[in-house]
VMD Tcl script that builds the backbone (N, CA, C; Angstrom):
set m [mol new atoms 309]
animate dup $m
set s [atomselect $m all]
$s set {name element resname resid chain x y z} {
  {N N MET 1 A 0.693 -1.631 28.318}
  {CA C MET 1 A 0.998 -1.568 26.908}
  {C C MET 1 A 1.487 -2.924 26.385}
  {N N THR 2 A 2.219 -3.623 27.218}
  {CA C THR 2 A 2.742 -4.920 26.808}
  {C C THR 2 A 1.607 -5.906 26.547}
  {N N GLY 3 A 0.535 -5.823 27.346}
  {CA C GLY 3 A -0.606 -6.711 27.161}
  {C C GLY 3 A -1.267 -6.527 25.813}
  {N N HIS 4 A -1.375 -5.274 25.375}
  {CA C HIS 4 A -1.978 -4.997 24.070}
  {C C HIS 4 A -1.119 -5.562 22.952}
  {N N PHE 5 A 0.201 -5.399 23.101}
  {CA C PHE 5 A 1.108 -5.903 22.072}
  {C C PHE 5 A 1.033 -7.419 21.986}
  {N N SER 6 A 1.029 -8.090 23.131}
  {CA C SER 6 A 0.999 -9.557 23.097}
  {C C SER 6 A -0.342 -10.057 22.549}
  {N N SER 7 A -1.435 -9.339 22.847}
  {CA C SER 7 A -2.739 -9.725 22.291}
  {C C SER 7 A -2.746 -9.576 20.785}
  {N N TRP 8 A -2.195 -8.464 20.303}
  {CA C TRP 8 A -2.124 -8.211 18.861}
  {C C TRP 8 A -1.252 -9.271 18.197}
  {N N PHE 9 A -0.105 -9.543 18.815}
  {CA C PHE 9 A 0.832 -10.509 18.260}
  {C C PHE 9 A 0.191 -11.895 18.196}
  {N N THR 10 A -0.517 -12.281 19.233}
  {CA C THR 10 A -1.211 -13.576 19.263}
  {C C THR 10 A -2.272 -13.638 18.165}
  {N N PHE 11 A -3.007 -12.535 18.003}
  {CA C PHE 11 A -4.036 -12.466 16.961}
  {C C PHE 11 A -3.416 -12.643 15.568}
  {N N ILE 12 A -2.330 -11.932 15.303}
  {CA C ILE 12 A -1.664 -12.010 13.993}
  {C C ILE 12 A -1.142 -13.433 13.754}
  {N N LEU 13 A -0.550 -14.033 14.766}
  {CA C LEU 13 A -0.057 -15.412 14.612}
  {C C LEU 13 A -1.202 -16.378 14.320}
  {N N THR 14 A -2.330 -16.180 14.968}
  {CA C THR 14 A -3.492 -17.040 14.735}
  {C C THR 14 A -3.990 -16.897 13.308}
  {N N ILE 15 A -4.118 -15.644 12.856}
  {CA C ILE 15 A -4.578 -15.390 11.484}
  {C C ILE 15 A -3.583 -15.970 10.481}
  {N N SER 16 A -2.288 -15.722 10.707}
  {CA C SER 16 A -1.261 -16.240 9.787}
  {C C SER 16 A -1.317 -17.754 9.709}
  {N N GLY 17 A -1.487 -18.408 10.849}
  {CA C GLY 17 A -1.592 -19.870 10.875}
  {C C GLY 17 A -2.794 -20.360 10.090}
  {N N THR 18 A -3.904 -19.651 10.214}
  {CA C THR 18 A -5.118 -20.018 9.480}
  {C C THR 18 A -4.880 -19.899 7.978}
  {N N LEU 19 A -4.175 -18.856 7.574}
  {CA C LEU 19 A -3.926 -18.643 6.142}
  {C C LEU 19 A -3.031 -19.719 5.555}
  {N N VAL 20 A -2.114 -20.250 6.368}
  {CA C VAL 20 A -1.234 -21.319 5.886}
  {C C VAL 20 A -2.047 -22.584 5.627}
  {N N VAL 21 A -2.984 -22.872 6.514}
  {CA C VAL 21 A -3.774 -24.104 6.426}
  {C C VAL 21 A -4.885 -24.003 5.380}
  {N N GLN 22 A -5.430 -22.789 5.184}
  {CA C GLN 22 A -6.562 -22.619 4.277}
  {C C GLN 22 A -6.181 -21.709 3.098}
  {N N PRO 23 A -5.817 -22.301 1.959}
  {CA C PRO 23 A -5.397 -21.518 0.804}
  {C C PRO 23 A -6.441 -20.506 0.323}
  {N N GLN 24 A -7.726 -20.838 0.466}
  {CA C GLN 24 A -8.771 -19.901 0.040}
  {C C GLN 24 A -8.716 -18.622 0.877}
  {N N MET 25 A -8.486 -18.774 2.164}
  {CA C MET 25 A -8.390 -17.609 3.051}
  {C C MET 25 A -7.156 -16.773 2.705}
  {N N LYS 26 A -6.078 -17.453 2.333}
  {CA C LYS 26 A -4.861 -16.730 1.963}
  {C C LYS 26 A -5.107 -15.899 0.707}
  {N N LYS 27 A -5.810 -16.465 -0.252}
  {CA C LYS 27 A -6.127 -15.723 -1.473}
  {C C LYS 27 A -6.993 -14.507 -1.152}
  {N N LEU 28 A -7.982 -14.696 -0.278}
  {CA C LEU 28 A -8.835 -13.576 0.126}
  {C C LEU 28 A -8.022 -12.485 0.821}
  {N N ALA 29 A -7.085 -12.891 1.667}
  {CA C ALA 29 A -6.240 -11.916 2.364}
  {C C ALA 29 A -5.362 -11.151 1.369}
  {N N LYS 30 A -4.812 -11.860 0.380}
  {CA C LYS 30 A -3.992 -11.197 -0.644}
  {C C LYS 30 A -4.834 -10.212 -1.461}
  {N N ASP 31 A -6.027 -10.641 -1.847}
  {CA C ASP 31 A -6.919 -9.761 -2.612}
  {C C ASP 31 A -7.302 -8.530 -1.797}
  {N N ALA 32 A -7.574 -8.744 -0.513}
  {CA C ALA 32 A -7.932 -7.624 0.358}
  {C C ALA 32 A -6.760 -6.658 0.494}
  {N N PHE 33 A -5.565 -7.196 0.637}
  {CA C PHE 33 A -4.359 -6.361 0.738}
  {C C PHE 33 A -4.193 -5.515 -0.527}
  {N N CYS 34 A -4.296 -6.154 -1.686}
  {CA C CYS 34 A -4.132 -5.428 -2.951}
  {C C CYS 34 A -5.209 -4.352 -3.114}
  {N N SER 35 A -6.427 -4.669 -2.748}
  {CA C SER 35 A -7.518 -3.689 -2.832}
  {C C SER 35 A -7.264 -2.515 -1.898}
  {N N TRP 36 A -6.789 -2.806 -0.701}
  {CA C TRP 36 A -6.503 -1.749 0.266}
  {C C TRP 36 A -5.420 -0.818 -0.260}
  {N N VAL 37 A -4.354 -1.403 -0.817}
  {CA C VAL 37 A -3.260 -0.581 -1.339}
  {C C VAL 37 A -3.747 0.261 -2.513}
  {N N ARG 38 A -4.546 -0.319 -3.401}
  {CA C ARG 38 A -5.093 0.448 -4.519}
  {C C ARG 38 A -5.947 1.614 -4.031}
  {N N ALA 39 A -6.769 1.365 -3.028}
  {CA C ALA 39 A -7.618 2.424 -2.480}
  {C C ALA 39 A -6.755 3.503 -1.818}
  {N N TYR 40 A -5.702 3.081 -1.134}
  {CA C TYR 40 A -4.811 4.023 -0.454}
  {C C TYR 40 A -4.114 4.931 -1.472}
  {N N THR 41 A -3.719 4.361 -2.596}
  {CA C THR 41 A -3.007 5.145 -3.610}
  {C C THR 41 A -3.946 6.020 -4.427}
  {N N ALA 42 A -5.238 5.795 -4.318}
  {CA C ALA 42 A -6.201 6.526 -5.149}
  {C C ALA 42 A -6.522 7.919 -4.614}
  {N N HIS 43 A -6.011 8.282 -3.450}
  {CA C HIS 43 A -6.295 9.610 -2.905}
  {C C HIS 43 A -5.713 10.681 -3.823}
  {N N ARG 44 A -6.456 11.715 -4.018}
  {CA C ARG 44 A -6.049 12.789 -4.930}
  {C C ARG 44 A -5.934 14.109 -4.176}
  {N N GLY 45 A -5.349 15.057 -4.850}
  {CA C GLY 45 A -5.314 16.433 -4.366}
  {C C GLY 45 A -4.616 16.597 -3.034}
  {N N GLU 46 A -5.251 17.339 -2.163}
  {CA C GLU 46 A -4.672 17.685 -0.870}
  {C C GLU 46 A -4.384 16.460 -0.002}
  {N N LEU 47 A -5.203 15.425 -0.135}
  {CA C LEU 47 A -5.015 14.235 0.689}
  {C C LEU 47 A -3.749 13.469 0.339}
  {N N LYS 48 A -3.236 13.640 -0.874}
  {CA C LYS 48 A -2.027 12.919 -1.293}
  {C C LYS 48 A -0.837 13.264 -0.400}
  {N N ARG 49 A -0.843 14.476 0.148}
  {CA C ARG 49 A 0.254 14.875 1.039}
  {C C ARG 49 A 0.195 14.099 2.351}
  {N N ILE 50 A -0.977 13.643 2.704}
  {CA C ILE 50 A -1.150 12.886 3.944}
  {C C ILE 50 A -0.937 11.396 3.691}
  {N N PHE 51 A -1.535 10.887 2.620}
  {CA C PHE 51 A -1.468 9.465 2.297}
  {C C PHE 51 A -0.358 9.211 1.287}
  {N N MET 52 A 0.895 9.238 1.746}
  {CA C MET 52 A 2.036 9.061 0.853}
  {C C MET 52 A 2.415 7.583 0.782}
  {N N VAL 53 A 2.209 7.014 -0.371}
  {CA C VAL 53 A 2.457 5.584 -0.561}
  {C C VAL 53 A 3.925 5.245 -0.360}
  {N N LYS 54 A 4.807 6.112 -0.796}
  {CA C LYS 54 A 6.237 5.823 -0.692}
  {C C LYS 54 A 6.695 5.676 0.759}
  {N N LYS 55 A 6.010 6.350 1.678}
  {CA C LYS 55 A 6.411 6.293 3.083}
  {C C LYS 55 A 5.719 5.162 3.839}
  {N N LEU 56 A 4.902 4.427 3.143}
  {CA C LEU 56 A 4.150 3.343 3.759}
  {C C LEU 56 A 4.985 2.068 3.712}
  {N N HIS 57 A 5.075 1.364 4.824}
  {CA C HIS 57 A 5.807 0.099 4.861}
  {C C HIS 57 A 4.815 -1.018 4.535}
  {N N LEU 58 A 4.827 -1.454 3.272}
  {CA C LEU 58 A 3.844 -2.432 2.803}
  {C C LEU 58 A 3.993 -3.797 3.471}
  {N N GLY 59 A 5.182 -4.105 3.943}
  {CA C GLY 59 A 5.368 -5.362 4.671}
  {C C GLY 59 A 4.571 -5.368 5.967}
  {N N HIS 60 A 4.536 -4.221 6.654}
  {CA C HIS 60 A 3.760 -4.117 7.892}
  {C C HIS 60 A 2.263 -4.171 7.597}
  {N N VAL 61 A 1.867 -3.535 6.511}
  {CA C VAL 61 A 0.455 -3.575 6.122}
  {C C VAL 61 A 0.058 -5.014 5.812}
  {N N ALA 62 A 0.910 -5.732 5.073}
  {CA C ALA 62 A 0.625 -7.133 4.740}
  {C C ALA 62 A 0.469 -7.958 6.017}
  {N N LYS 63 A 1.318 -7.707 6.996}
  {CA C LYS 63 A 1.242 -8.449 8.245}
  {C C LYS 63 A -0.094 -8.198 8.947}
  {N N SER 64 A -0.630 -6.975 8.808}
  {CA C SER 64 A -1.915 -6.681 9.439}
  {C C SER 64 A -3.061 -7.449 8.773}
  {N N PHE 65 A -2.834 -7.946 7.568}
  {CA C PHE 65 A -3.813 -8.782 6.882}
  {C C PHE 65 A -3.558 -10.270 7.163}
  {N N GLY 66 A -2.580 -10.540 8.026}
  {CA C GLY 66 A -2.263 -11.919 8.380}
  {C C GLY 66 A -1.301 -12.579 7.414}
  {N N LEU 67 A -0.769 -11.826 6.478}
  {CA C LEU 67 A 0.156 -12.385 5.490}
  {C C LEU 67 A 1.574 -12.354 6.060}
  {N N ARG 68 A 2.315 -13.374 5.813}
  {CA C ARG 68 A 3.682 -13.436 6.351}
  {C C ARG 68 A 4.657 -12.612 5.530}
  {N N GLU 69 A 4.321 -12.419 4.273}
  {CA C GLU 69 A 5.169 -11.577 3.418}
  {C C GLU 69 A 4.273 -10.766 2.498}
  {N N GLN 70 A 4.822 -9.685 2.019}
  {CA C GLN 70 A 4.061 -8.795 1.138}
  {C C GLN 70 A 3.861 -9.459 -0.218}
  {N N PRO 71 A 2.619 -9.631 -0.627}
  {CA C PRO 71 A 2.398 -10.199 -1.963}
  {C C PRO 71 A 2.761 -9.181 -3.031}
  {N N SER 72 A 3.136 -9.676 -4.195}
  {CA C SER 72 A 3.359 -8.725 -5.272}
  {C C SER 72 A 2.000 -8.133 -5.557}
  {N N LEU 73 A 1.946 -6.853 -5.642}
  {CA C LEU 73 A 0.657 -6.178 -5.758}
  {C C LEU 73 A -0.038 -6.614 -7.022}
  {N N VAL 74 A -0.609 -5.767 -7.743}
  {CA C VAL 74 A -1.355 -6.163 -8.908}
  {C C VAL 74 A -0.397 -6.343 -10.069}
  {N N GLY 75 A 0.803 -6.704 -9.753}
  {CA C GLY 75 A 1.807 -6.933 -10.784}
  {C C GLY 75 A 2.217 -5.668 -11.495}
  {N N ARG 76 A 2.389 -5.791 -12.778}
  {CA C ARG 76 A 2.866 -4.674 -13.590}
  {C C ARG 76 A 1.897 -3.507 -13.579}
  {N N SER 77 A 0.635 -3.796 -13.485}
  {CA C SER 77 A -0.366 -2.739 -13.533}
  {C C SER 77 A -0.130 -1.718 -12.421}
  {N N PHE 78 A 0.165 -2.188 -11.214}
  {CA C PHE 78 A 0.415 -1.282 -10.100}
  {C C PHE 78 A 1.694 -0.482 -10.340}
  {N N GLN 79 A 2.745 -1.178 -10.777}
  {CA C GLN 79 A 4.014 -0.497 -11.045}
  {C C GLN 79 A 3.843 0.546 -12.140}
  {N N MET 80 A 3.069 0.211 -13.169}
  {CA C MET 80 A 2.844 1.163 -14.257}
  {C C MET 80 A 2.067 2.375 -13.760}
  {N N GLN 81 A 1.101 2.159 -12.862}
  {CA C GLN 81 A 0.344 3.274 -12.297}
  {C C GLN 81 A 1.266 4.214 -11.534}
  {N N LEU 82 A 2.157 3.648 -10.725}
  {CA C LEU 82 A 3.084 4.488 -9.969}
  {C C LEU 82 A 3.997 5.281 -10.892}
  {N N LYS 83 A 4.524 4.623 -11.928}
  {CA C LYS 83 A 5.397 5.316 -12.870}
  {C C LYS 83 A 4.644 6.426 -13.592}
  {N N LYS 84 A 3.399 6.162 -13.972}
  {CA C LYS 84 A 2.596 7.158 -14.666}
  {C C LYS 84 A 2.367 8.375 -13.765}
  {N N ARG 85 A 2.048 8.120 -12.510}
  {CA C ARG 85 A 1.822 9.223 -11.578}
  {C C ARG 85 A 3.085 10.042 -11.363}
  {N N LYS 86 A 4.232 9.358 -11.262}
  {CA C LYS 86 A 5.506 10.069 -11.103}
  {C C LYS 86 A 5.767 10.944 -12.325}
  {N N ARG 87 A 5.537 10.371 -13.498}
  {CA C ARG 87 A 5.766 11.093 -14.747}
  {C C ARG 87 A 4.851 12.310 -14.824}
  {N N GLU 88 A 3.578 12.130 -14.478}
  {CA C GLU 88 A 2.628 13.248 -14.499}
  {C C GLU 88 A 3.030 14.318 -13.499}
  {N N HIS 89 A 3.507 13.884 -12.338}
  {CA C HIS 89 A 3.924 14.829 -11.310}
  {C C HIS 89 A 5.128 15.653 -11.801}
  {N N LYS 90 A 6.088 14.961 -12.438}
  {CA C LYS 90 A 7.255 15.666 -12.974}
  {C C LYS 90 A 6.837 16.667 -14.046}
  {N N MET 91 A 5.912 16.252 -14.911}
  {CA C MET 91 A 5.457 17.145 -15.979}
  {C C MET 91 A 4.749 18.363 -15.396}
  {N N ASP 92 A 3.934 18.165 -14.382}
  {CA C ASP 92 A 3.248 19.280 -13.723}
  {C C ASP 92 A 4.257 20.252 -13.120}
  {N N ASN 93 A 5.262 19.701 -12.456}
  {CA C ASN 93 A 6.275 20.555 -11.832}
  {C C ASN 93 A 7.084 21.320 -12.866}
  {N N SER 94 A 7.474 20.659 -13.966}
  {CA C SER 94 A 8.263 21.351 -14.986}
  {C C SER 94 A 7.421 22.436 -15.664}
  {N N PHE 95 A 6.116 22.176 -15.843}
  {CA C PHE 95 A 5.228 23.179 -16.430}
  {C C PHE 95 A 5.136 24.393 -15.507}
  {N N LYS 96 A 5.006 24.148 -14.214}
  {CA C LYS 96 A 4.932 25.248 -13.251}
  {C C LYS 96 A 6.219 26.044 -13.234}
  {N N LYS 97 A 7.358 25.359 -13.309}
  {CA C LYS 97 A 8.653 26.051 -13.309}
  {C C LYS 97 A 8.791 26.928 -14.550}
  {N N ARG 98 A 8.394 26.397 -15.721}
  {CA C ARG 98 A 8.480 27.186 -16.951}
  {C C ARG 98 A 7.575 28.398 -16.865}
  {N N ARG 99 A 6.393 28.194 -16.317}
  {CA C ARG 99 A 5.441 29.284 -16.205}
  {C C ARG 99 A 5.963 30.350 -15.256}
  {N N MET 100 A 6.603 29.941 -14.174}
  {CA C MET 100 A 7.153 30.895 -13.209}
  {C C MET 100 A 8.347 31.627 -13.820}
  {N N ALA 101 A 9.134 30.955 -14.656}
  {CA C ALA 101 A 10.313 31.576 -15.284}
  {C C ALA 101 A 9.880 32.654 -16.282}
  {N N LYS 102 A 8.750 32.466 -16.926}
  {CA C LYS 102 A 8.270 33.442 -17.911}
  {C C LYS 102 A 7.785 34.720 -17.228}
  {N N LYS 103 A 7.357 34.628 -15.989}
  {CA C LYS 103 A 6.827 35.819 -15.284}
  {C C LYS 103 A 7.887 36.744 -14.847}
}
mol reanalyze $m
mol bondsrecalc $m
mol representation Tube
mol addrep $m
């Protein structure tokens, strides 16, 4: 098991070093990270219970892309999407509670 960890660690260090030297590669890695997170958050319905963004450690995900730190995602747009989803979720729950109270 230790061999796998050291191989992975060496690979990540190599990628991270490449990103420091080549700004174009770093931009591609950041874009790929943001796209991955957007795709991860796009799961709907039953899958949302499995793919919970809040429980995801984005710093670890960023490291898997060779980034040394988590880039700010798509800025305000991502934050606004999360807030909108939370608000919609709260509204759905309050509607269900009211409907159950009427029965």
